[in-house]
C-alpha positions in Angstrom: 0.0 0.0 0.0 2.8 2.4 0.9 4.4 1.7 -2.5 1.1 2.3 -4.3 0.7 5.6 -2.4 4.2 6.8 -3.3 3.6 5.8 -6.9 0.3 7.7 -6.9 2.0 10.8 -5.4 4.6 10.7 -8.1 1.9 10.2 -10.7 0.1 13.3 -9.4 3.3 15.4 -9.9 3.7 13.9 -13.4 0.1 14.9 -14.2 1.2 18.5 -14.1 3.2 17.9 -17.3 0.5 16.0 -19.2 -0.9 17.7 -22.3 -4.3 18.3 -20.7 -2.9 19.9 -17.5 0.4 21.6 -18.5 -1.3 24.5 -20.2 -2.8 25.6 -16.9 0.5 25.6 -14.9 0.9 29.3 -15.9 -2.3 30.0 -13.8 -0.6 28.7 -10.7 2.6 30.6 -11.4 0.7 33.9 -11.8 -1.2 33.2 -8.6 2.1 32.9 -6.7 3.6 36.0 -8.3 0.6 38.0 -7.2 1.5 37.2 -3.5 5.3 37.3 -4.0 5.6 40.0 -1.3 3.0 38.6 1.1 4.1 35.3 2.7 0.8 34.9 4.6 -1.2 35.4 1.4 1.0 32.9 -0.4 0.5 30.3 2.3 -3.2 30.9 2.5 -3.6 30.5 -1.3 -1.4 27.5 -1.5 -3.2 25.6 1.3 -6.6 26.6 -0.2 -5.4 25.2 -3.5 -4.3 22.0 -1.9 -7.6 21.6 0.0 -9.6 22.3 -3.1 -7.7 19.7 -5.2 -7.9 17.1 -2.4 -11.6 17.6 -1.9 -12.2 17.4 -5.6 -10.2 14.2 -6.0 -12.0 12.6 -3.0 -15.3 13.6 -4.5 -14.5 12.0 -7.8 -13.3 8.8 -6.1 -16.5 8.8 -4.0 -18.7 9.1 -7.2 -16.7 6.3 -8.8 -17.1 4.0 -5.7 -20.8 4.9 -5.4 -21.4 4.1 -9.1 -19.6 0.7 -8.7 -21.6 0.0 -5.5 -24.8 0.7 -7.5 -23.9 -2.0 -10.0 -22.4 0.3 -12.8 -19.4 -1.1 -14.5 -17.3 2.0 -14.6 -13.5 2.7 -14.3 -11.3 5.7 -14.0 -11.7 7.8 -17.2 -15.3 6.8 -17.6 -16.4 10.4 -17.7 -14.6 10.8 -21.0 -16.9 8.2 -22.6 -19.7 10.8 -22.5 -19.9 13.2 -25.4 -21.7 15.7 -23.1 -18.8 15.7 -20.7 -16.3 16.0 -23.5 -18.2 19.0 -24.8 -18.4 20.7 -21.4 -14.7 20.1 -20.8 -13.7 21.5 -24.1 -15.6 24.7 -23.4 -14.2 24.9 -19.8 -10.7 24.6 -21.2 -11.5 27.3 -23.8 -12.7 29.7 -21.1 -10.6 28.7 -17.8 -9.0 25.7 -16.2 -7.9 23.8 -13.1 -4.5 22.3 -12.2 -2.9 20.0 -9.6 -1.5 21.0 -6.2 1.9 19.6 -5.3 4.4 22.1 -6.9 2.1 25.1 -6.2 1.7 24.1 -2.5 5.4 23.5 -2.0 6.2 27.1 -3.1 3.4 28.5 -1.1 4.5 26.8 2.1 8.1 28.0 1.6 7.8 31.6 0.4 11.5 32.0 0.0 11.2 29.9 -3.1 8.8 32.5 -4.6 11.7 35.0 -4.4 13.5 33.0 -7.1 10.6 33.7 -9.5 11.0 36.8 -11.8 9.5 40.0 -10.6 6.1 41.0 -11.9 6.2 43.3 -14.9 5.0 43.9 -18.5 6.4 40.5 -19.5 3.6 38.8 -17.6 1.0 40.1 -20.0 2.9 38.9 -23.0 3.5 35.5 -21.4 -0.1 35.2 -20.4 -1.3 35.6 -23.9 1.4 33.3 -25.3 0.4 30.5 -22.9 -3.1 30.7 -24.1 -2.0 28.7 -27.2 -1.3 25.5 -25.3 -4.8 25.9 -23.9 -6.2 26.1 -27.4 -4.2 22.9 -28.2 -5.9 21.1 -25.3 -9.3 22.4 -26.6 -8.5 21.1 -30.1 -7.7 17.7 -28.7 -11.0 17.5 -26.9 -12.9 18.6 -30.0 -11.1 15.8 -31.9 -12.2 13.3 -29.3 -15.8 14.5 -29.6 -15.7 14.1 -33.4 -14.6 10.5 -32.9 -17.5 9.9 -30.6 -20.5 11.5 -32.4 -19.5 12.7 -35.8 -19.6 15.9 -37.8 -23.1 17.2 -36.9 -22.2 17.3 -33.2 -18.8 18.8 -34.0 -20.6 21.7 -35.9 -22.8 22.2 -32.8 -19.7 22.4 -30.5 -17.8 24.8 -32.8 -20.9 27.1 -33.0 -21.1 27.0 -29.2 -17.4 27.9 -29.0 -17.9 31.0 -31.1 -20.9 32.1 -29.0 -18.9 31.4 -25.8 -16.0 33.5 -27.1 -18.3 36.4 -27.9 -19.9 36.1 -24.4 -16.5 36.2 -22.8 -15.6 39.3 -24.8 -18.9 40.9 -23.9 -18.4 40.1 -20.2 -15.0 41.8 -20.3 -16.5 44.9 -21.7 -19.2 44.9 -19.1 -16.5 44.7 -16.3 -14.7 47.6 -17.9 -17.8 49.7 -18.1 -18.6 48.9 -14.4 -15.2 50.2 -13.3 -15.9 53.4 -15.2 -19.3 53.8 -13.6 -21.2 53.4 -16.8 -24.2 51.2 -17.6 -23.3 47.6 -17.5 -26.3 45.6 -16.3 -27.7 45.0 -19.8 -24.4 43.7 -21.0 -24.2 41.3 -18.0 -27.7 40.1 -18.8 -26.9 39.5 -22.4 -23.8 37.6 -21.4 -26.0 35.3 -19.2 -28.4 34.8 -22.2 -25.5 33.8 -24.4 -24.1 31.3 -21.8 -27.6 29.7 -21.7 -27.6 29.6 -25.5 -24.2 27.8 -25.4 -25.3 25.1 -22.9 -28.8 24.4 -24.3 -27.8 22.3 -27.3 -25.1 20.3 -25.6 -27.4 17.5 -24.3 -28.3 16.8 -27.9 -24.8 15.6 -28.5 -25.5 12.3 -26.9 -26.9 9.9 -29.4 -26.6 6.3 -28.1 -26.0 3.6 -30.7 -24.4 5.8 -33.3 -21.5 4.2 -35.0 -18.1 5.7 -34.4 -16.5 7.4 -37.4 -13.5 5.1 -37.2 -15.4 1.9 -37.2 -15.9 1.8 -41.0 -12.2 2.4 -41.5 -11.2 -0.3 -39.1 -12.2 -2.9 -41.7 -9.5 -1.7 -44.0 -6.8 -3.0 -41.7 -6.3 -6.4 -40.1 -8.3 -5.7 -37.1 -11.2 -7.5 -35.5 -13.8 -6.1 -33.1 -13.2 -7.5 -29.6 -15.8 -9.2 -27.5 -15.2 -11.4 -24.5 -17.3 -14.1 -26.2 -15.0 -14.0 -29.3 -11.9 -14.4 -27.2 -13.4 -17.2 -25.2 -14.3 -19.1 -28.4 -11.0 -18.6 -30.2 -8.5 -19.2 -27.3 -6.3 -22.2 -27.7 -7.3 -22.7 -31.4 -3.7 -22.6 -32.6 -3.4 -18.8 -33.1 -2.3 -16.2 -30.6 -4.6 -13.3 -29.9 -3.5 -9.7 -29.2 -6.2 -7.4 -27.7 -5.7 -3.7 -27.7 -8.0 -2.0 -25.1 -8.1 1.6 -26.2 -10.1 4.8 -26.6 -9.7 8.0 -28.6 -9.6 10.1 -25.4 -6.7 8.1 -24.0 -3.5 10.0 -24.9 -1.2 7.1 -23.9 -3.2 4.8 -26.2 -2.7 7.2 -29.1 1.0 7.5 -28.5 1.5 3.8 -28.3 -0.5 3.4 -31.5 1.8 5.8 -33.4 5.1 4.7 -31.9 4.6 0.9 -31.6 1.4 -0.7 -32.8 1.4 0.9 -36.3 5.1 0.4 -36.9 6.2 -1.9 -39.7 8.0 -4.2 -37.3 4.8 -4.9 -35.3 2.7 -5.3 -38.5 5.2 -7.9 -39.8 5.2 -9.7 -36.5 1.4 -9.9 -36.5 1.5 -11.4 -40.0 4.4 -13.7 -39.4 3.0 -15.2 -36.2 -0.6 -15.3 -37.6 -1.8 -13.5 -34.5 -5.4 -12.3 -34.4 -5.5 -8.6 -33.6 -8.5 -7.4 -31.8 -9.4 -3.8 -30.7 -11.6 -3.2 -27.7 -12.8 0.4 -28.2 -14.0 2.3 -25.1 -14.3 5.7 -26.7 -18.0 5.3 -25.8 -19.1 3.5 -22.7 -18.5 -0.2 -23.0 -19.3 -2.3 -19.9 -17.5 -5.3 -21.3 -14.3 -3.3 -21.5 -14.7 -2.2 -17.9 -15.3 -5.8 -16.8 -12.1 -6.8 -18.6 -10.1 -4.0 -16.9 -11.4 -5.3 -13.5 -10.5 -8.8 -14.4 -6.9 -7.9 -15.1 -6.7 -5.6 -12.1 -6.3 -2.4 -14.2 -7.7 0.9 -13.1 -7.8 2.4 -16.6 -6.6 2.4 -20.1 -4.5 1.5 -22.0 -4.5 -2.3 -21.5 -2.7 -4.8 -23.8 -3.3 -8.5 -23.4 -1.7 -11.3 -25.4 -3.3 -14.8 -25.3 -0.9 -17.6 -26.3 -1.7 -19.9 -29.2 -1.7 -23.0 -27.0 -4.4 -21.6 -24.7 -2.1 -20.8 -21.9 -2.6 -17.9 -19.4 -2.8 -14.4 -20.9 0.1 -11.9 -20.6 -0.5 -8.3 -19.8 2.0 -5.9 -21.5 3.2 -2.6 -20.0 1.1 0.5 -20.5 4.0 2.2 -22.3 4.9 0.1 -25.3 7.9 -0.2 -27.6 7.9 -2.2 -30.8 10.4 -4.7 -29.3 8.1 -5.4 -26.3 5.2 -6.1 -28.7 7.2 -8.2 -31.1 8.7 -10.4 -28.4 5.3 -10.9 -26.8 3.8 -12.0 -30.1 6.7 -14.4 -30.8 6.4 -16.0 -27.4 2.6 -16.3 -27.6 2.9 -18.0 -31.0 5.6 -20.3 -29.7 8.4 -18.8 -31.9 11.8 -17.8 -30.9 12.4 -14.0 -30.8 
């Protein structure tokens, strides 16, 4: 348990540098700079940030456990299986964002470290605008995930909502400026609220259960089979190894492994040479069978790669971060061939 807790803590620190979080690190840095000359304020803000993140994480864990206790087959990351959640997250990232606590809290508890940071100045305004572009990148990624889930019609809805939200943010900024100047601003605030409602209203329509994923038709063009637990049970031990790729379009590690390992020529040749059946278990949309399989193999989330030997022996779980060599060796062993 202590090892798992230490690994989780290190994982939390690493999360600060993941593509979906790194863009908001600047928000934490600017928060510290604002209190650079006020050690009490720095500590208060840092502890508040730590408390907020901890309560949020515990709440998410509680929701997950409650859903499991109620009989729902859900795992970590299940929220990204919902097109509605994807749409909301993309709009939140476009407008504002949250981060994780450890580095921020460290500096807040030891104000002397804050003195090592550059002094506030005009450069902050330039940096603030420059760091908006990684945020746009994270937004673009979420939009791409949504397009994989529900197709072009929903994508058009989200893009239209993004334009309206951007206009609402601009209008809100003008209303704040007019308020500081003592001019009429209530009407502008009211219009901003109306626009926000207009943005949120069409989002529930993005959920269309049963729609085929855009990538499913293209999957037939390559040597892939759709995974089901029944298919694996029927084909195990029939003289051919089986490689199952549990993946989702919203899983960044899955996409990296796909580009750097699974789609390489070496792995393709190994699949052909060993006669391995390649199955894809897609969890871009909620798939209870995938969640059951994750639980069976003791995995808390994606990616998951499982190789079933040709002789029907026990399956082997591969590391979550792949290399072509790892996959090729596993395929050769499963097929009973020397590497």
